[in-house]
C-alpha positions as CSV (number, residue, x, y, z in Angstrom):
1,Q,87.7,5.2,157.4
2,S,84.1,6.0,157.9
3,T,81.9,7.9,155.6
4,H,79.2,10.2,156.9
5,I,76.3,9.3,154.7
6,P,72.9,10.0,156.3
7,V,70.4,7.2,156.5
8,V,66.9,8.4,155.9
9,S,63.7,6.6,156.6
10,S,60.1,7.4,156.2
11,Y,56.8,5.6,156.6
12,V,53.1,6.2,156.1
13,L,50.7,5.0,158.7
14,A,47.9,2.9,157.4
15,E,44.4,4.4,157.8
16,K,42.7,2.7,160.7
17,L,39.3,1.4,159.7
18,Q,36.6,0.8,162.2
19,K,34.4,-2.3,161.7
20,T,30.7,-1.7,161.8
21,S,28.7,-4.5,163.3
22,G,25.3,-5.7,162.4
23,S,24.3,-4.4,159.0
24,S,27.6,-4.9,157.3
25,T,27.3,-7.9,155.0
26,A,29.8,-9.8,152.9
27,S,28.1,-8.5,149.8
28,A,28.6,-4.9,150.9
29,S,32.2,-5.7,151.8
30,L,32.9,-7.2,148.4
31,L,31.2,-4.3,146.6
32,E,33.0,-1.7,148.8
33,T,36.3,-3.4,148.1
34,I,35.8,-3.4,144.4
35,A,34.5,0.2,144.5
36,N,37.7,1.1,146.4
37,I,39.8,-0.5,143.7
38,L,37.9,1.4,141.1
39,G,38.2,4.7,143.0
40,I,34.5,5.0,143.7
41,S,33.9,6.4,147.2
42,D,30.3,5.2,147.6
43,A,29.5,1.6,146.4
44,S,25.8,2.3,146.5
45,T,26.1,4.7,143.5
46,M,27.1,1.8,141.2
47,S,24.3,0.7,138.9
48,S,23.6,-3.0,139.1
49,D,23.7,-3.3,135.3
50,S,27.1,-1.6,135.0
51,T,30.0,-3.7,134.0
52,L,33.4,-3.2,135.7
53,A,34.7,-1.9,132.4
54,D,32.0,0.8,132.3
55,L,33.0,1.8,135.8
56,G,36.6,2.4,134.7
57,L,38.4,-0.8,135.5
58,D,42.0,-0.8,134.3
59,S,44.4,-3.8,133.9
60,L,45.9,-3.4,137.4
61,G,42.5,-3.2,139.0
62,S,41.5,-6.3,137.0
63,V,44.4,-8.2,138.5
64,E,43.4,-7.1,142.0
65,I,39.8,-8.1,141.6
66,K,40.8,-11.4,140.0
67,Q,43.0,-12.2,143.1
68,L,40.3,-11.1,145.5
69,L,37.6,-13.3,143.8
70,E,40.0,-16.3,143.6
71,Q,41.3,-16.1,147.2
72,K,38.1,-15.2,149.1
73,Y,35.4,-16.6,146.9
74,A,37.1,-19.5,145.0
75,V,36.0,-18.1,141.7
76,S,38.5,-18.2,138.9
77,F,38.5,-16.4,135.5
78,A,40.4,-17.3,132.4
79,N,41.3,-13.7,131.4
80,S,40.8,-10.1,132.3
81,K,38.0,-9.6,129.7
82,E,35.8,-11.9,131.7
83,I,36.4,-9.7,134.8
84,Q,35.8,-6.5,132.8
85,Q,32.4,-7.9,131.7
86,L,31.3,-8.7,135.3
87,T,28.3,-6.6,136.4
88,V,27.6,-5.3,139.9
89,K,24.5,-7.6,139.9
90,R,26.7,-10.6,139.1
91,L,29.2,-9.7,141.9
92,K,26.2,-9.7,144.3
93,E,25.2,-13.1,143.1
94,I,28.8,-14.4,143.5
95,D,28.8,-13.2,147.0
96,S,25.4,-14.5,148.1
97,D,25.1,-17.8,146.1
98,S,27.9,-20.3,146.7
99,S,26.4,-22.7,144.2
100,S,26.8,-20.2,141.4
101,T,30.5,-19.9,142.2
102,N,31.0,-23.6,141.8
103,I,29.4,-23.5,138.4
104,T,31.5,-20.5,137.4
105,E,34.7,-22.2,138.6
106,T,34.0,-25.4,136.7
107,K,33.1,-23.5,133.6
108,T,36.1,-21.3,133.5
109,S,38.6,-24.0,134.4
110,S,37.7,-25.8,131.2
111,I,38.5,-22.6,129.3
112,V,41.9,-22.3,131.0
113,L,42.8,-25.8,129.8
114,S,42.0,-24.8,126.2
115,V,44.6,-21.9,126.1
116,D,47.5,-22.6,123.8
117,L,50.5,-22.2,126.1
118,K,52.8,-21.8,123.0
119,Q,51.3,-18.4,122.4
120,L,52.3,-17.2,125.9
121,L,56.0,-18.0,125.3
122,P,57.8,-15.4,123.2
123,K,59.5,-16.7,120.0
124,D,61.1,-13.3,119.2
125,T,62.1,-10.3,121.2
126,L,60.3,-8.0,118.8
127,V,57.0,-9.0,117.1
128,L,56.3,-7.2,113.8
129,L,52.6,-6.7,113.7
130,N,52.4,-5.7,110.1
131,E,54.8,-7.3,107.7
132,K,53.5,-5.5,104.6
133,I,55.1,-2.1,105.5
134,Q,58.9,-2.3,105.2
135,S,59.6,1.3,104.4
136,N,61.6,3.8,106.4
137,K,59.1,6.6,105.7
138,Y,56.9,5.4,108.5
139,Q,57.7,6.0,112.2
140,H,58.1,2.9,114.3
141,L,55.7,2.4,117.2
142,F,56.7,0.0,120.0
143,L,54.0,-1.5,122.0
144,I,54.4,-3.5,125.2
145,H,52.0,-6.4,125.6
146,P,49.2,-6.2,128.1
147,I,49.3,-8.1,131.4
148,E,47.9,-11.3,129.8
149,G,51.4,-11.8,128.3
150,H,50.7,-12.1,124.6
151,V,50.3,-9.7,121.6
152,Q,47.3,-11.3,119.9
153,M,45.0,-8.4,120.8
154,L,47.5,-5.9,119.5
155,K,47.3,-7.3,116.0
156,D,44.0,-5.5,115.5
157,L,45.9,-2.2,115.7
158,A,48.0,-3.1,112.6
159,P,46.4,-1.9,109.3
């Protein structure tokens, strides 16, 4: 007994990029990659004093940039706030100066060690942000924690 269920397949061809030789530097490559993540078509339009948060960095873009900097430049960051505060000028420095990346890596690794891992593990399924209000006249608002995995920054939203 055979059923006649059609099998459908589709694919999208990746855009073929041509490498330019000569003037293309690693700095331009890093900035172009980050500009692409941010949705900016021309990396040269980014002001060197602008932070990535000013340029519209979201949490998923933050993760992408964090992975890029960790894998290709051996720079690690403790959290996404540090990535959001990176300036275009600092990204150029990271790309051009290998000694500054070693300093940053050492500095941030000590910060990572000081994180309380108990905060990252959930104790309850639901965390009540404001224990003062126990009335049914208020509507409930359910928030999902950000990508960092804890609700500490959401406590500021509770009155």
